[in-house]
KOLFI-505034 format. One record per residue (C-alpha): residue in one letter; x, y, z. Coordinates in steps of 0.5 Angstrom, whole numbers, plus 500, padded with zeros to 3 digits. Each point is the difference from the previous one (the first is absolute). Example, Ala and Ser with C-alpha at 12.3 -4.5 7.8 and 13.67 -1.06 7.14 Angstrom:
residues 2
A525491516;S502507498;
END
This chain:
residues 679
M777836759;S496499493;C494495500;A503493496;V492501497;C498507500;G507503499;R498505506;E502501506;H496499506;P502497507;V504492499;G494495502;Q495504498;P497497495;C498505493;G493497500;V501500492;A501493497;V502499493;S497494496;W500499493;T495496496;S502496494;D500506494;S506502505;R497507502;P501502507;Q493500505;L500503506;D495496506;L499506505;P499499507;Q493500503;T501506505;M503505493;S494498496;S494502505;I502507501;P496505495;G504503495;A507496502;K504499493;A504494498;P507500498;T502500495;P503494496;T506503498;M503502508;E499493501;V504495496;P506498503;Q506505496;A505495496;P507500504;K505506497;D506497496;V505504503;L504499493;I496505497;G503507500;A507497502;Q506502497;V505496498;G506502498;S498504494;Y493497498;K495502504;I493495500;L494501498;K496494500;L500493500;L499496493;G500492503;T502496506;G502493498;G503493504;M507503503;G499508498;S496507498;V501504496;Y499508499;L500505496;G506505501;E501506496;H508505500;S499506504;G504503496;I499498492;G493498501;S501493498;R496493502;V503494502;A497493503;I503499508;K499493502;F501499508;L501493503;H494499505;E502502507;H497493503;L507497496;S505505501;S503496506;N501494495;A507501498;D498495494;L495503497;V502507501;Q506497495;R495497496;F498506499;Y506504498;A501494495;E494503497;A505506498;R507495499;A497496495;V496506496;N508504499;V503494499;I495499494;G499507498;H496498494;A495506497;G494496501;I502498508;V497506504;S506504502;I502501507;F503506502;D502500508;M500496507;N499502506;V496500508;L495504503;P502501507;P499495504;N499495495;R496502494;Y504496494;Y499503494;L501500492;V500506496;M498498493;E497503492;Y493501500;L495497495;E494503498;G496495495;N497493502;S502494502;L499493496;E495497504;S495506498;Q500497492;V499492503;G492501500;G501497494;S504497494;M505505497;P502500492;M507498498;T502505497;R499504507;A501495504;V507497498;P504506498;I498501509;L502493501;V507502495;Q502505504;V499497507;C504494498;D506505497;A499502507;L502494504;D504498495;Q505505502;A498498507;H501493500;Q507501497;L502504506;G498495504;V493503503;V494495500;H493505501;R497493503;D492505500;L498502494;K493500499;P497506497;E499505505;N508500500;I500503492;M498507499;L498502494;V502508498;K500505495;R508501497;G499506494;R497496494;Q500493504;E493499504;D502493503;F507502503;V502494505;K502500507;I500496505;L500501506;D501496508;F506497499;G500498508;I502493501;A503500494;K507495501;L507503498;Q502492499;S507502501;T500503507;M493499503;S501495505;N493494500;R499503507;K497507497;T495495497;A497496507;T498506504;G492499500;V498505493;I497496494;I504499495;G496501494;T492500499;P497494498;D497501493;Y506502497;M505496505;A505494496;P499493501;E508500503;Q497506505;A493498501;G506492502;G505504503;E505499496;N506504497;I496505496;D506504494;G497506494;R495493498;T496503505;D498506499;Q500497492;Y494496503;S496504504;L500505493;G498495497;I493499504;I500509499;A500498493;Y495495500;E495505503;L501505496;A500494494;T493497504;G497506505;R502494506;T506497502;P500493499;F498496507;A495506501;G493498506;L505495502;P501502509;I507499501;T502494503;A497497493;M504506496;L506499503;V500492498;A497502493;H507504500;L504494502;S496495495;Q495501496;D501504493;P495506497;R496500495;S504503494;P498508499;Q498499493;S494494502;I497506505;N502505495;P499497492;A502508498;I508499504;P505498494;T502493501;G507501501;V498506505;S496495503;M507495500;A505505502;I495500507;M499494501;K508499499;A501504506;L495497504;A504494500;K500496507;R508499500;P504505498;E504498497;S495499494;R498507500;F504506496;A508499502;S498508501;C494505501;G504504493;D498493497;F493500502;G499508497;R504498494;A495495499;L493503501;E504505495;A500495495;A495496501;L495508500;K504502493;D498492497;S493502501;G499505497;S496506501;N494497500;A501496506;S498505506;G499494505;V493505503;L496494503;V493502497;Q497496507;P504499505;A500494505;S498505506;T498508500;D504500507;S506498500;A501504506;A495494504;L503496497;R507501503;A497501506;T501496507;P493496500;T496503507;P498495505;A492498498;D499498506;A501503507;A502494504;L504499495;N504507500;K506498502;M501493496;T497498494;P501506495;S494501495;V499503492;P495506500;G493499500;P494503496;Q500507502;S493503502;S497504496;S501507498;P496507499;S504500493;G498493499;P500492501;A508498502;S502495494;A505495504;A500493500;P497495505;P505500506;R504493501;H499494505;I505500505;A501494502;S503501507;F500493504;E507495505;V504496497;E504495504;V507502498;K506494501;P507502498;D505496498;Q503501508;G497502505;P493498503;T492501497;V497507501;K493503497;L500506495;H496505497;V500500494;Q499506494;D501500494;V499493498;S500498492;R502494496;A508503500;G500502507;C498503506;F502504506;L501498507;C499505506;S505500505;T504504505;S505494502;A507499497;P496497493;P504493497;R505502496;V500503492;F500494496;S498495505;R494495499;V494500504;M494495501;L493504500;T494498501;I494503497;P493499502;Q497497494;V505500497;G505495503;T507499501;V504505496;Q508500498;G504507500;D507504501;V501506503;V501506495;R498506503;H501504508;V497506502;S503503506;A496505504;E503505497;Q497498493;A493498503;Q500507503;A502504494;W497496494;N493500506;M500492499;P500495507;Q507497501;G502493498;F503496495;G498498492;V499492498;Q501498492;F496494500;T504494495;S496493501;V493501499;R496496497;P495502494;E493499504;Q504504506;R501506496;E492499497;A499501509;L504505500;D497504495;M493498503;L503502506;T502508499;K494501495;G496498507;L497494497;P498493503;V505495498;S499494500;P505495505;P506498496;E503494497;P505496507;P506498495;G502494499;A491499500;A499493498;A501499492;S493501496;A498494495;T502505494;D508500503;D506498498;R504494503;V506501497;A500508500;E496499508;I506495502;A505506498;L496506503;G500496506;D508502500;F498507498;R496502504;K505499506;R505504497;I496506498;Q498502507;G508500502;D506506498;H503499493;Y505495502;V495495501;V496503494;L505498495;G503494505;L508503500;A504501505;Q502506504;D506501496;A499499493;D503505495;V495503495;P501497495;T497494503;V495504503;R497502493;S501493497;K497497506;G494505499;R500498491;E499493503;V494501505;S496504495;R501494495;Q499495505;L492504502;L499502492;E500492499;L496500504;R495506497;K499495494;R497494504;P493500500;V500504507;S493501503;P499509502;N502498507;Q507498498;A501504494;R499506505;Q505498505;I505498495;D500508497;A501501508;A507496500;M501503494;E500507502;R504498507;V506496496;H499507496;Q500506506;A507494502;V504501495;D499508499;V503500507;L505495500;G503500494;V501508500;T506501506;T498507501;K493497503;R502494502;V504503505;E495503504;F497494499;D505496503;G503505505;M493501504;R500494500;S506499502;N503496496;W506502499;K502493496;G496503495;V503508501;A506496498;M498498495;C498506496;L507504502;S503494496;A495502494;G502507500;L496504505;R503507501;V502502507;P496505500;E494497499;L502495505;E501507506;A493502497;V496493502;R505500506;A498507504;R492497499;F501494502;L503503506;A495505502;A494495500;S506495504;P502504506;G506497504;A502496494;E506503499;A503500507;R498493500;G504498494;R506504502;M500496507;L501494496;L506503496;I505501506;T497493502;C502498492;N506504501;G503497505;F499492498;E504503495;N505502504;D501494503;G500497493;K494496501;I497502494;A493495499;D499502507;A501508496;L496497494;R494499504;N499505504;C501505494;E495496497;L495502507;A501507498;L499500493;G493497503;V500506504;D502505495;P499496494;L502507495;N507502504;L504501494;E506498506;L497494501;H500497495;H507502498;K502498507;R497492497;H502500494;A508501504;L498495504;L499495494;K505500498;R504499505;T495493503;P504494498;A496496495;K496494502;
END
């Protein structure tokens, strides 16, 4: 049989005597055995015979229906695309094969074919056409689609693009997506690589959208299709509701297109350069700089339209992608022909590097701590002009969840806003409270805002774990966090409740003693409210507490007291922002099993789909909760049948404590309350 090293045949077990090594310049170097080098006149084998040959692609040259496969065009996460030619008329097509190792997964096969179905439903000229779908025995599933000769939008984002060119491209994408959304299809992975620019007649930038392979047919596709372990979306272009696991619709694609528009306008994505975990948190909670602040040549109206498409809440964006496109067109028209939107000095000359996933700076941290690229070495063409590497803060923290024991976890991507904790164990529930004891910083309170599963960690080249957003950080702790992330020495933080200094205001100190305790609690504790307080009461209490703090701020307080007042004010605003909005409050209360707060959200007009979306996330994070709640409901029904309404109500409320977002249980409790005798 042929040797894997030399490619020639010789007896099994007999070495070929030639070893191939690779030097830094990537050319093969041959190490000759001593016996050969000692023979006068012996010739060294040529390198071309010693380099292992790549395995042959069996599909190239194969006949698939009426088409002969000519060559491989590219490979992705789910499949590979080949160039095919019709045997009779010579027309060319692209043939997309599902990876062979995925063909045994029925869900993935259905998702692969769902692309053809989604494209067929839309039928828009701006979306690549699919002509056929079949299987090459025994299990090579494939699609035959339109072959496009052009460039992806990815090749155009190395710097800012003139708005006179970018806006017409974006408007075409908006039109195609608008039709898809009207027919119930959401792309869910829109990015520059999936937008092709081809020539059609005299139109140089005719848009074709690719890869509806993970598209969601809202009316017919079940949620099960999104739970097979394939990562949905790309972090740079992922909408907040997508990163947070919430329900998605056409406005999710609009956010992704807003990111693309931002990149065309400025040469970079809004959160470029951040590690993936920090990027996900930024999409959820951080407003980007406006495109015009980075590139003053961008027309004001275009910049405002892009920022509206990037609103955190879907309801704050344009009602449709069509509206987004019309806003861009109108803004460009109003700006006149003088505003091309060309950035004279881009914020970065290497947008691809900014979007790349950072690589580890140290081999020991290879699996734990990604870093941004460091300085490049000089090359014959001249010295590299790269920014100095960012300091990687890597350490252990003590984590105390609201339920369970304290554990030590590795932290990375720490900043003033939050951090990411590496953990392969079951993470705390989303929106649950954790207390972190950080070296040289002290105890910091935060909310769990993101889980990264093992599958996502593998796809995104990052550790498995969960993200935490800080909710209670004193000003001096923020300063310490800044120093820590920069690798600078940190002074020991002043403990909370330290003895009042001579400059402290005595009246303010008495009031702050109470606030120091309250801001360590949850949102209800901060505002001093019951867990079933209605929304108007929440907002009224928030205004009352804010006024109290503002009155304290007017007193002759010390700098330390002023910082404490500011921290308390920040916590009050956070509490009102969550408890005063039903869509946020139901998640907060549900994840904490506060069924009374959930009931208040329902009475305030929370929609059933919004409740069910939160419940799905709750059940995923709370295995067995649904079954335990069902058992308590059975007991409740037994008491009800026996006429023991009080016992039935008690068991119903116990069931709600286990499964607080169960609409059936809320209806049951409401019915039992009507039958409970008035006391």
